[in-house]
C-alpha positions as CSV (number, residue, x, y, z in Angstrom):
1,Q,19.5,-41.4,28.1
2,V,20.7,-43.0,31.3
3,Q,23.2,-42.2,34.0
4,L,25.6,-44.8,35.1
5,Q,27.8,-45.1,38.2
6,E,30.4,-47.8,38.7
7,S,31.6,-49.1,42.1
8,G,33.6,-52.0,43.5
9,G,37.0,-51.3,42.2
10,G,40.1,-51.5,44.4
11,L,43.5,-53.1,45.0
12,V,43.6,-56.9,44.8
13,Q,46.4,-59.4,44.8
14,P,47.1,-61.6,41.7
15,G,44.8,-64.5,41.7
16,G,42.2,-62.6,43.7
17,S,38.6,-61.7,42.8
18,L,36.5,-58.5,42.7
19,R,32.9,-57.7,41.7
20,L,32.2,-54.5,40.0
21,S,28.7,-52.9,40.0
22,C,27.1,-50.4,37.8
23,A,24.0,-48.6,38.9
24,A,21.8,-47.2,36.1
25,S,19.2,-44.4,36.5
26,G,17.0,-42.5,34.2
27,T,15.1,-44.1,31.3
28,I,16.5,-47.6,32.0
29,G,13.6,-49.2,30.1
30,N,15.2,-48.1,26.9
31,I,18.4,-49.9,27.5
32,H,19.0,-52.8,25.1
33,A,22.6,-53.7,25.8
34,M,25.1,-53.0,28.5
35,V,28.8,-53.4,28.4
36,W,32.0,-53.3,30.4
37,Y,35.1,-51.7,28.9
38,R,38.5,-51.0,30.4
39,Q,41.4,-48.7,29.8
40,A,44.8,-49.3,31.1
41,P,47.5,-46.6,31.3
42,G,48.8,-45.7,27.9
43,K,46.3,-48.0,26.1
44,Q,43.1,-47.5,24.3
45,R,39.8,-48.4,25.9
46,E,39.0,-52.0,25.1
47,F,35.9,-54.2,25.2
48,V,35.6,-56.6,28.2
49,A,32.1,-58.0,28.2
50,G,28.6,-57.3,27.0
51,I,25.1,-58.4,27.8
52,A,21.8,-58.1,25.9
53,R,18.6,-60.1,25.5
54,S,20.4,-62.3,23.0
55,G,23.0,-63.3,25.5
56,T,26.5,-62.4,26.7
57,N,29.9,-62.1,25.0
58,Y,33.4,-61.6,26.3
59,A,36.8,-60.6,25.2
60,E,39.1,-63.6,24.7
61,S,41.4,-62.3,27.4
62,V,38.7,-62.6,30.1
63,K,36.7,-65.6,29.0
64,G,36.4,-68.2,31.8
65,R,37.5,-65.6,34.4
66,F,34.9,-62.8,34.2
67,T,31.1,-63.1,34.3
68,I,28.8,-60.3,33.3
69,S,25.2,-60.2,34.7
70,R,22.3,-57.8,34.9
71,E,19.8,-57.7,37.7
72,N,16.3,-58.4,36.5
73,A,14.8,-55.0,37.1
74,G,17.5,-53.7,34.8
75,N,19.1,-51.1,36.9
76,M,22.2,-53.0,38.0
77,L,25.0,-54.4,36.0
78,Y,27.7,-56.6,37.5
79,L,31.1,-57.9,36.5
80,Q,32.4,-60.8,38.6
81,M,36.2,-61.1,38.1
82,K,38.2,-64.1,39.2
83,N,41.8,-65.1,38.9
84,L,42.9,-61.5,38.3
85,N,46.4,-60.7,37.0
86,S,48.4,-57.6,36.4
87,D,47.0,-57.3,32.8
88,D,43.6,-56.7,34.3
89,T,44.8,-53.4,35.9
90,A,42.7,-50.7,34.4
91,V,39.9,-48.2,34.9
92,Y,36.7,-50.1,34.2
93,Y,33.7,-48.4,32.6
94,C,30.1,-49.5,32.1
95,G,28.1,-48.5,29.1
96,A,24.5,-48.7,28.0
97,T,22.8,-48.3,24.6
98,P,19.3,-48.6,23.2
99,Q,18.5,-51.1,20.4
100,D,18.7,-48.4,17.7
101,G,22.1,-47.3,19.0
102,S,21.0,-43.7,19.0
103,W,23.0,-42.9,22.2
104,L,25.7,-44.5,24.3
105,S,26.1,-43.6,27.9
106,W,29.2,-44.1,30.0
107,G,29.9,-44.1,33.7
108,Q,32.9,-42.3,35.3
109,G,34.8,-45.5,35.8
110,T,36.2,-47.4,38.7
111,Q,39.9,-48.3,39.2
112,V,41.0,-51.9,39.5
113,T,44.6,-52.5,40.4
114,V,46.1,-56.0,40.6
115,S,49.3,-56.0,42.4
116,S,51.1,-57.9,45.2
């Protein structure tokens, strides 16, 4: 498996931007797909964006505002977030899984708060 550590969260005003990072360590060569999920207070964890060799996909709520990317060596995952609003306030988690789905690793999460 791999170990994941998110960073880059913080307080941002509505309309602002943030870039989240996720550092992977361990057997990163086995990673097939990486994802960002988020969990707002009182809500279930929800999918935000994912990236694999086949491409990227996004939740409808973030399409056009968020961009997921992965550094070529494979050990860094990013989420560029623009035009943030209060609905984006949540703890953001990165996840990684191999192609056979035999495991799923999560980081500890990073808090994003959108408020004026």
